C-alpha positions in Angstrom: 104.8 91.0 99.9 106.1 88.4 97.5 108.4 85.7 98.6 111.6 86.1 96.6 115.4 85.7 97.0 117.7 88.6 97.7 119.1 88.8 94.2 115.6 89.2 92.7 114.9 92.0 95.3 118.2 93.8 94.3 117.4 93.5 90.6 113.9 94.9 91.2 115.4 97.7 93.2 117.8 98.6 90.3 115.0 98.6 87.8 112.8 100.7 90.1 115.6 103.3 90.5 116.3 103.3 86.8 112.5 103.9 86.1 112.3 106.7 88.6 115.3 108.4 87.2 114.0 108.1 83.6 110.7 109.5 84.7 112.4 112.5 86.4 112.0 111.5 90.0 114.7 111.0 92.6 115.7 107.4 93.3 117.1 108.2 96.7 114.1 109.5 98.6 111.7 106.9 100.1 109.5 109.6 101.4 109.1 111.2 98.0 108.5 107.7 96.4 105.8 106.9 99.0 104.1 110.3 98.5 104.2 110.2 94.7 103.0 106.6 94.7 100.2 107.2 97.1 98.8 110.1 95.1 98.4 107.7 92.2 97.3 104.5 94.0 93.7 103.9 95.1 94.5 101.2 97.6 96.0 101.3 101.0 98.9 103.8 101.1 102.5 102.7 101.4 104.7 104.1 104.1 108.1 105.6 103.6 109.5 102.6 105.4 108.0 100.3 102.8 109.3 102.5 99.9 112.7 102.4 101.5 112.6 98.6 101.5 111.8 98.7 97.7 114.7 101.1 97.0 117.1 99.2 99.2 116.3 95.8 97.6 114.8 94.4 100.8 111.4 93.7 99.4 109.2 93.7 96.3 105.7 95.2 96.4 102.6 93.2 96.0 101.4 92.6 92.4 98.7 95.3 92.7 101.3 97.9 93.8 103.8 96.7 91.3 101.3 97.3 88.5 100.5 100.8 89.9 104.3 101.6 90.0 104.7 100.4 86.4 101.7 102.4 85.2 103.0 105.5 86.9 106.6 105.1 85.7 105.5 104.1 82.1 107.1 100.7 82.1 105.7 97.2 81.9 105.0 95.5 85.2 106.7 92.4 83.8 109.9 94.3 83.1 109.8 96.0 86.4 109.4 92.7 88.3 111.3 90.2 86.1 113.3 92.1 83.5 112.1 89.6 80.8 111.1 92.1 78.1 111.6 95.6 76.9 110.5 98.2 79.4 108.2 100.3 77.1 109.1 103.8 78.1 105.8 105.5 77.1 106.4 108.8 78.9 109.7 109.2 77.3 108.2 108.8 73.8 105.5 111.4 74.5 105.8 115.2 74.5 108.3 116.9 76.7 107.1 119.6 79.0 108.7 122.8 80.1 110.0 122.8 83.7 107.3 125.3 84.9 104.6 122.9 83.6 106.3 120.0 85.4 106.4 122.0 88.6 102.7 122.8 88.2 101.9 119.1 87.7 104.0 118.2 90.7 102.2 120.8 92.8 98.8 119.5 91.6 99.8 116.0 92.6 100.7 117.1 96.2 97.1 118.3 96.8 94.7 116.2 98.7 92.5 114.2 96.3 89.4 116.4 96.9 91.4 119.6 96.3 93.1 118.1 93.2 89.6 117.2 91.8 88.5 120.8 92.4 91.6 122.1 90.7 91.0 119.9 87.7 87.4 120.9 87.5 88.4 124.6 87.6 90.9 124.0 84.7 88.1 122.3 82.7 85.8 125.2 83.4 88.4 127.7 82.2 89.0 125.7 79.0 85.2 125.6 78.3 85.0 129.4 78.8 87.9 129.9 76.5 86.4 127.8 73.8 83.1 129.8 73.9 84.9 133.2 73.4 
């Protein structure tokens, strides 16, 4: 973890919570934050305890994890860490999805990586079959 002062940690926590909220995720569940983050991060998983420390302003993640958080939440890593520039809300500028589609995506993200890959392969197979008809 980075060595920073408590006010920097609190500011990071506020920006993280804001980013989670804007992306449609709860900002009060360390367990959910850890689970959603770990699904998208190829490195060593974070614990709910570590995610709680991020949300409570007790620590700031490593640079690698910070970049993964920023990519997932559609903000710049620099804004998330330092608040020095616009946050670039890419997901908010894209299409909006119906609630049922969002639930499906969330369910897909809860699968183990091998099962998720299998589900994605099945979707691609169905799309290929549909195009051939």
